[in-house]
N, C-alpha and C positions, 0 to 999 in steps of 0.2 A: 504492499499500499502504500504511496508514493504523498506528497503532500496537498494535492489537488485532490485525490481521494478524502483523504483527510478533513478536509473541510467542506467537500459535497457529503460527505456521512454526518459532521456536525451541523453542516445545514440542514440535513433532512431532519436530524434529531430534535433542532430547537421548532421545524415546520410541526413536527408531529407533537411536542409540549404544546405548542399555541392551537391546536387542534383540540385536543386535550381539554384545554384550559376554555375555551369556546362551547363544547359541548358542555363541559360542567356548568357554565353560566345558566347558559339557555335551559339546561335541567332545572338547576335553582330557581332560576326563575318562573318555571312552570311550578313548580311544587309550593313556592310562595302564592302562586295564584292560586293554586286549587286547595291549599292547606293553610291560608292564610289567619284561620282562625285557631292553628297552633301556632303561625311563625309570628301573629302578632303580639300575641301575651309573650313571648320569650325575646323580642325585641324590647317589650317594654322594660323588663326584668332586667336587661342588657344596659339600658340606658340610666335606669336608676343605680345600677352599680356603679356605672361611669361617673354619676354625678357624686353617689356616695365615697367614692374613690378621689376625687377631685375635688373635695369641701376644703376652704380654706384651711382647716385646724390640719388636714390632713395630707398637706403638698409637701412632698420631698423636694431639697433641693440638694446639689453639691457645695460642698465647702472645700476651700483650697487655699493654700498657702504656701511658700515656696523657702524650704527649710535649709538654713547653712551649716554645713556639715566642718568644724573646727579639730582638724587633724582626725576624724572619724573617715573613714572608706566607706564608699557604698554597699560591700558586701557585709562589713560591721552594721550600719546599718537597717540593711532589709533582716539581717537575724533580730537587733533586737526591736524591730517593727512588727516580726512575724505574731508576736500574741495577740496584738492589736487586729490583726487581718484576720485571726483562724478564731479569735475570741475565748482562747482557754488560756492557760498558765499565767493569767493576771495577779497581781496580788490582791488576794482578798482583803486587806486591811484598807486598800485604798479605794476611794470613791469611782476609778475608772473600771471597776468590773461589774460595779452594778451600772455604770452608764451605757457599757458596751452587751451586756446582757439582756439591758433592758429595753435595745434597741434606739434609745436616745440617740445614740451616734452609731451608726453602722458603715457598712462595706467600705472600711479604710483600705487604700491602697495609697503605691507612690506611682509618680509618673518621672521620667529624665527630664530634665532642662537641657537646651540645647545652644550653643552659642556657634553663629553663622560665621562671626568673623575671628573667630579666632583669638578675643582680645580680651577674655577675660569677666566680660558683660553677659549676660544672661537676655536671649532674643527671645525665646517663646518655650514652650512648655508642648513636650509633645504626648498629648493625650491621645493620639492617635497610635503611640506604639510603631511607627515607621522608620525612627532614624535607628542608624547601625551603629555598633561600639567604634567599627574600622573607619568610619565616614569620615575624611580628612577636611570636608568643607561645612558638613554639619555636625561640628564637634561635641560630644556628649559632656558635659562639664561632670569633673568629678567630685566637688564640693558642694553642690546644689542640688536638692531633692525637689518635686512637686508633693506635699502631702494632700490627699483627697479623703472624705468620707463623705455619707449623708445623713441629711438631719431633715425633722420635721418643722414646720413653721409655728408650731405648738411649743417647739424645744429652742427656739433660736434666742430665747434669752437666758440660756443655759449654755452658750459659746464661750464667754470668758472663764466659764468654769472648767468646759472640757478642754481647752487650749492649755491651762495652766497645768493640768492633770496628764494628759498628754506629754508633756517638755519636761513635768516632773518623773514621768515613768522612765521618759529615755535617757533624761542626763542621771539618773539613777542607776545607771547599768553601770555595771563597774569595769567591763572590757571599753566602752566609751570614753568613760575616767581615764583608764592609762592612756589610751590617745590622745585624748586631749593635754593630761599632762607633758606628753613628751614633746607636742605639737608645741606649747605656748615658747619656751626657751628659745627654738627656731625662729617664730614668728618675730619675736622681740627683736632676734641681732637680725633678722632681715631689716627690718623697719629700721633699726639704727645704720645698717650699714647705707641702706637706699638717701636717706638723710644726708648722711657724710659723703656720698657721691654728688645729690644735689647743691651742695657746697663747695665742693669742688668744680664742677662745671661751671658754677654761676661765677664763683671766685675768678678764674680763667679764662672767663668771656668777658668780662668786667676789666681786666688787666690789660686787652688788648684795646678798649675805649680808652682807658684814662691814661694811659702809657706813650698813646700817639700822637703826636705833636700835631698842631694846627696846621693843615695846608696838605698835609700828606694823603689824607683821603681824597680820590679821584670818585668815587661815588661807590653806593651802598644798593644791594639788592640781591635778593634770595638769601638772605641770613650771610652774606658776604661782603668783607669789606675789601676795596684796592687799595694798597700801602705802595705807592711806586709803582715798580714792576712785579710787584708779590703780590699774594693772594692768598688772605687769612680766614680760615672757616671760624667761626664764631659757636660752633657746636648747639647752633639753637635747636636742630632737629632732635639731636642725642639729649639736648636739655628739655623738650618734650614728652619725650619717650620717657625719660628719667623720672619727669612728674606726672606721668602716669601711673608708673610702678609706684611712686610714693604715695601718691593718691589713693590708689586700693588697697596697699597694705596698712595704710592707717586707716583706713576702714573697714579692713579685716580687724584689725586689732580692734579697732573699737568696739566691734561686736564678738570679740570673742571671749565673752565672758561665762560662756558653758559649752560643752561640746555640740548641744544642738540648739539652734538659737532659730528666731522667724525673722527673715528679714520685714515681713507686715503682718499683720493680725492675721486671722482666718477672717475669708471674706465669702459671702455668699455669693451664689452665683444668680443673680436675677430669675435665667430662665429655670420653671419648675420642670422637675423628669416626670410628671405626672398632672399636666396641666390639662383644663376643663376640654378643648377641641381633640387633645391629642387622645385622650380618655375616651371621649365618646366614638371616635373612629374605629377606635381598636374594639372596644366592649360592643359597637353595632357591628363590625364585621364578625367577633366569635360570635356573637349572638345568633349573628345569620345562618354563620355555617352549622352552628349548633342545633338550630330548627330546622334547615334544610336536612338535616342527615336523620331526625327523629321521623319528618315527616316522608324520609324517603323508607325509614324502618316500617312506618303504618301502611305508605303504599304498597308495599311489597312483603306485607305480612303473612299473606296465605303462602306466598314462595318460600316464605322463610321457616313457616309451619311446615308445609311439606318435607322440606331439606331436615329439619329436625326429626320428623319422624321416621327417616329414612335409617335403616340398618346398616 
């Protein structure tokens, strides 16, 4: 079988599938017409269930926040985070076990954060899990993860409590604490080194300005001063890059007060998971299929009874 034969077979398969769907749709319409007294009550019950599920107090929403990992690797974090995802092995003395087991906060999960420019700045969260660890253009950040869980509207007022309990549970992990203690001295040394390099580059550049006699400059452009026949680079590009490194490390040191910190508080996604329109469509289709299946059984009750009587 060549590629053309494969395409033909695949096209025929799609055609048969569309034909089967068309025949099923026609059959369901006929069953709805003939057995409306069965279909209509089931549809009413399905719509009522959809309205009940999408009532304001029962709306589910995603809650998300980006966690900054201070010296903690992603495998270490995922191992410490696993009890939240499964709801097991949580400390019974904390409120977190009651929060998870009573479904106040449910479906804990994590997503990778992607840095498209590879400049240490988070660009977006890979909610669709399409990024690859080996991708060199959309790099998965090793020091950030997005934490997500679901919460009902009636429990949103408990969000600060949940955030506090989650961070306390993670930061109390012994393995994360050990990695954090080993990471902090290196971070402080890196910050001090960057500040020393900044001072050196800045003083070196200033020396060219102040030690040059008046009238020697023939022009200034693109970070270059022309001194007679010589061209002296003012290290502006290096200073700018060094300034970026220093700024990022200062920011990391400012937030490195615990193994796991949140760059922002947990934010509630305004788009509900079980909105009214979505629930009505889903429950209507499910109710219609169920009603048509029941109508089909009633329509073929004699054939089914005869088949059951066979030995």
